[in-house]
N, C-alpha and C positions, 0 to 999 in steps of 0.2 A: 145760604146754600149755594147761591149763584157764585159768590166769591170763592167758595171751596172748589166748585167745579172748574172755574176759570183758573184758579191756582194750580189745580191738578193738571189741567190741560197744558199749562206752561211749564211746570216743574218736571213732570214725568218725562217728556221728550228730552229735556236738558239732562236729566239724570241718566238717561240711556246713552246719551252722547259721551258723558264723562265716565261711565262705568260706575265703579263703587268707590269713587274718590270721597274721602271723608269731608264733612263740613268743617271749615276753618273756624276757630273760636271767634274771630272778629266778625264772621258772617252769621253766627248763630242768632244773636238778638234780632237782626233784621229779618231773617227767615222765620223766626218764631213769631214775631209781630205780624208777619204776612199771613201765616196760616192759622193763627189763633182766632177763633170766632169773636167778632166784635159784639158789644153789648146790644146793638140794634139787630143782630142776627139771632139772638137767643131769647125771643119773646116768651118761649116756654118757661124759662127760668124766672120771669118776672111775675108769674102767677103764684100766689101764696098757697101752694098745694098742702094738703093735710094728709098725714100718713095713718091717722086713726079714724076708721069709719065711725066709731061711736062718737068721738069728738066732733066730727063733721056733721053727724046727724043732729047733735045737740045745738050746734051753731046754726045750722040750716033752719031748725025749728024756731029758734029764738028770733032769727031775722026774716022768717017767712020766705026762704029761698029754696030752690031745688038743689040737688046734689048731682055733680058729674062724677060718676065712678069710672075710673080708668083702671082696668084690670088686665093683666097679661098672664098667660100660662106658658111655661117653657122658657127657653133661653131668649133674651131680647134680640140676639142676632140670628135667630132661627137655626142655631147650630145644635140641634138636638140629636 
């Protein structure tokens, strides 16, 4: 997250100075690598989430472990 904020803080002022100049093809890979989240930044994706509550309940019962239920209502970006 810190990298994303730092990247935004650097790139946004540069973009304002240049206006709407398109990205050159030879710059794309470098910029893409710069803004793409690194594996160490996405710990959330390393968790083996289950999408079936029933399957999760069966597995939790077999292993004697609790369930973390993450549930949302509405649009994930709060654009309701």
